[in-house]
C-alpha positions in Angstrom: 90.6 64.6 147.7 92.6 63.8 144.5 90.7 65.2 141.4 92.8 64.7 138.0 92.1 67.9 135.7 92.3 67.7 131.8 92.9 70.7 129.7 92.4 71.1 125.7 93.8 73.6 123.3 94.4 76.7 124.5 94.1 75.6 128.3 96.3 72.8 127.6 99.0 75.3 126.1 98.6 77.9 129.5 98.5 75.0 131.8 99.5 71.8 130.3 97.7 69.1 129.4 96.6 67.0 133.0 97.1 68.5 136.7 96.5 67.1 139.9 94.5 69.5 142.6 94.2 68.0 146.1 91.2 69.7 147.6 89.5 70.1 150.2 86.1 67.3 150.5 83.1 68.6 148.3 84.8 71.6 146.5 82.8 72.7 143.9 83.8 73.5 140.3 84.2 76.9 140.9 86.7 76.4 143.6 88.9 73.7 141.8 88.8 76.4 138.8 90.0 78.9 140.9 92.3 77.3 142.8 94.2 76.3 139.3 94.0 79.6 138.3 95.7 80.8 141.2 98.9 80.0 140.1 98.4 81.3 136.1 97.4 84.8 135.6 96.8 83.8 131.7 94.7 80.9 132.3 92.6 83.1 135.1 92.1 85.3 131.9 91.2 82.7 129.4 88.5 80.6 132.2 86.6 83.8 133.9 84.8 86.7 133.2 85.3 89.7 134.9 82.5 88.7 137.6 85.3 86.4 138.4 82.6 83.2 137.4 83.3 80.4 134.7 83.2 82.1 131.1 79.9 81.0 129.0 82.1 79.7 126.6 83.7 77.3 128.6 83.0 73.6 128.1 83.4 71.3 131.2 82.8 67.4 131.9 83.1 65.8 134.5 83.7 62.0 134.0 83.1 61.9 130.4 79.5 63.9 131.2 79.2 67.2 129.9 77.7 69.8 132.7 76.1 73.1 131.4 73.6 75.4 133.1 73.3 76.6 136.9 75.1 73.5 137.9 78.7 74.2 136.5 79.8 76.1 139.0 78.4 74.5 141.8 78.6 71.2 141.2 80.9 69.7 143.7 83.5 67.3 142.9 84.5 63.8 144.7 87.7 61.9 145.0 89.2 60.7 141.9 86.8 62.9 139.5 88.5 63.7 136.3 87.3 67.3 135.3 88.4 68.3 131.1 88.2 72.0 130.4 87.8 72.8 127.0 88.0 76.1 125.0 85.1 77.0 122.6 85.1 75.0 119.2 84.7 76.1 116.4 85.1 74.9 112.5 83.6 73.1 110.2 
């Protein structure tokens, strides 16, 4: 299955604004991000905590809908999905 990854701000600087991953059907969000981080230590350090889970400050959206809580790592992606990754946002 093909999943598009859109990265913003700091993540865009590290991996570029858009990526396409060819993943196995049923791959969860965590699996997609680990696949993406395989080629970039900087991305891995920015996206994951020391335990290897997605850092709590990382904002994720699938097809324009924010995902949060316990579901964010295990939510399954489908062919054609777009996963957006945002770093923490601050300011006023």
